[in-house]
Every structure is written in C-alpha cells, then in structure tokens.
N, C-alpha and C positions, 0 to 999 in steps of 0.2 A: 517059693517061686511060683509064678503064674503057670497054670496048666490049662490045656484045652479040654473042652467038653462039647459034645454034639448037641445042637439045638434041634427043635422039631422040624425046622426048615432044611436041615442038613448042613447049615453053615457052622463054622467053628466059633465058639464064644469062650472068653476067658473065664476060668473057674475061680480065680482068686484064692486058691488053696482052701476051698470049702467055705469061703465067705459068701453065704447065700444072699445076704442082704445087699451086697454090692452087685452080685450077678443079677439079682432081681431088678435093681435100679437100672442097670444097663439095658435089660430087656424092656423095661417100661419106657425108658427114654426113646428107644427105637420104635416102640409102638406109638408113642406120641408123634414122632416124626412121620410115620405112615399115616396116622389119622389126620394130621395137619395138611399133608399133601393131598389127601382125598377130599378134604374140605375145600381146598383151593380149586381142585378139579371140578367139584360140584358147582362152585360159584362161577367159574369160567364157563361151564356148560350152560348155566342159566342165563348168563350174559349173552350167550349165542342162541338162546331159545331152545336149548336142549336140556332135558332133565336126565342126568346120568349119575346115579348114586352107587358108588363102589362099596361093596360089602366089606366089613372088617373080617379078618381071619377069626376063626373060632376060638383061638387061644390068645386073643389080644389081651394085653395087660395095660390098664389105664387107671389114672386116678378116678375116684368115685364120681366127682363132679363132671369130669370130662366124659366118662361113660354115660352119665345121665343125659348130658347135652347131645351126645351121639344118638341115643335112643330117641330123644325129642326130635332131632333132625330127620330121623327115619320116618317118624309119624308125619311130620310136615311134608316130606317128599311124597308120602302116600296121599295126603290131602291134595297136594299140588296136582298129581296125576288125575285124581278124581275130579277136581275142579276143572281141569283142562278138558276132560271128556264131556263135562256138562256145560262147557263154554262159559264158565264163570271166571273170566280172565282177570277180573278185579281181585279175586282171591289169590290167583297165581302171582300177580304183581305184589300183593301184600306179603305173601310168603317169601318171595324172592328178597324183598327188602328186609324181612325179619331174619333171614339166613345171613344176609350181609352184616346185620348189626351185631351178630355174635362173633365176628371176626376178632375183635379185641380180646375176647376170652380165650380164643385159640392161640393168639399170639402170647398171652401171659403163660399158658401152659407150655408153649414151644420154647419160650425164653427160659423157663425153669429147667426144661430138659437139656437145653443147650449149655447152660452154666453147670449143671450137674455133670454132663458128659465131659466138660472141660476139667472139672475138678478130679473126676475119676481118671482121666487120661494123665494128668500131671502126677497124680499119686502113683499110678502104675509105672510111669517113666522113672520116678524117684526110686521105686523099689528095684527096678531093673538095674539102675546105675549102682546100686549097693552090692550087687552080686559080682562074682568073678567074671572074667572075660567070656568064658564059654557059656555060662548061664545068662549073661547079659545079652549075648547074641540071640539065644533062644527067646529071651524076653522081648526083643524087638519084633520078632515074628508074631508073638502073642499080643503085643500092643497094637499091631496093625489094624485089627477090627475096631478097636476103641478109637483110633485116629480117624478111621473111615466114618464111624458113627458121629463123631464130633464135627468133622468137616461137612457132613450132610446136613446136620442140624444148623451149623453156622450158615450154610448157603441158603437154606430156605428161610431162616430167621432174617438174614440180611436183605432178602428180596421180598419180604412180606409186603403186601400193598399198604400204602400209607393209611393210617387210621386216626381220626380225630373225633370219633363218637364213642359213647358209652355202650358197654355190653351189659345189659340188665338181665340177669338170670331169672329173677322172679317174674318179670314181664314175659320173658321167653317161655317159661313153663306154663304160665297162665294162657298164653296164646295157643300153645300145643294142646292143652286141655280143652279150650274152647273150640278149636277147629276139629279136633278128633271127635268131639260130641256132635257138632253140627253136621259133619260128613259121615258119621257113624263108622269112624276108623278105630280099630282096636288100639287102645292106648295102654301099653304095658309099663309106663314110667310113673306109676303112682309114687314110688319112692324117689323118683328124680326130683319132683317138686320139693320134697322134704330136704333133699340134698341142697337144692338151690337156696332154701330158706335158712339152712343151718348156719350160714355165714353171717357175720355181723354186717358185712357190706357185700352186695352182689354186683356192684358197679366196677367195671374194669375200664380204665382209660389209658390208652396208649397214644403217645404223640411221637413225632419224628425224633426228638432229642433223646428219647429213651431207647432208641434202637441203635445208637452208635456205641461201638465197643473199642 
C-alpha cells in the first residue's frame, strides 16, 4: 500500500512502498512543471520589457538536457542585463528571440512529464482499487497529490503558447557560448553543449495537432 513521506518542502509525497524510482520520477515531473512555468514567466516579462528570471530551487531534479538549457538561459539573461546597461538593444532583441525559439523544447519536456504523471496516477489508482475497503480509502488520500500534479501539468500543457518553429539546441548552445564570450560572462555550461550534441536530432517541432489529448 502507498505510504506518505515528507519532502524537503514539507508537503506529503507518496512513497510507493519504497519504490524509489517511481518516487524520483514524480519529483522530477513536478520539477519540470515548475521549470516550465518559470520559463513562461520569463518570456511574458520580456514581452512586457522586463527581465525577471526566477531562480530554481537548490534541490531541483531535471533531465540533463533540460538542466543544461536552464543554465544556458541563465547565461543569456546575464548577457541581456549587461547589454541593456550598455544600451546595446539589438543584442537584447536577439536574445529575446532566442529565448522564444527554445519554447518547443520546453513543451516536449512538459509533455513527457504530463504523460508520465498520467501513467503514475492510473497505476496508483489501480493498486488502491485492489485493496480492501479500509486501505482503499487511505489510498485515495495518498493518491490526491498525484492527481494534483497531473492536473497542474495538464493545465499548463494545454495552455502552452502555439508553436510552429523548431527548437535547435545546437544553435542555442553556440549562441550562449558566443554571447558569454563577447560580454565576458562566466559560462559554466561547458558540458551543456555536449549534452545538446549528444542527441542524433536536436530539432524539436511542436504543432497544434500534437497538443490535443
């Protein structure tokens, strides 16, 4: 039967009877959700002429390529602020457009987390239904955070801005390297470029018909 355990945030998370791999995946899905929302906030701010980059929590758990892109975005945000101070507004416009182009990549990661959360929720409900009445009632309470996670991912996935452009990780990392060098910004994502190149294809294309469920 599912059991509760306390997370670092103080909220309850299902333990899955010691199944660490499932628990880890639930945590990662929630982190992807948080990261995607912060990315949208960043883009919305830039559309309104404001650079506001929300920092990730110190214990964030993300896929390696998403973490690399997050680090790259942090570098571009530093360059943006520096260019703005120097009144190099053309650079700011270019960075804004580059950040927008990576939206398709975020949607791919978000969709992965969304479908993963759905499978975990269905599996947990199935397990609860096989228990006796008393344990099943307890299971419903423990399933609640899984349902909340799934619904949150579904909501942000369903309302993601329409995308018809490619997200090219290789080009993105090359631009990060170029701008960090030109503006003398510390670039700690040497491994990020390697992550981007490790895939056979670094193009992510999302169109409206792929978002219907």
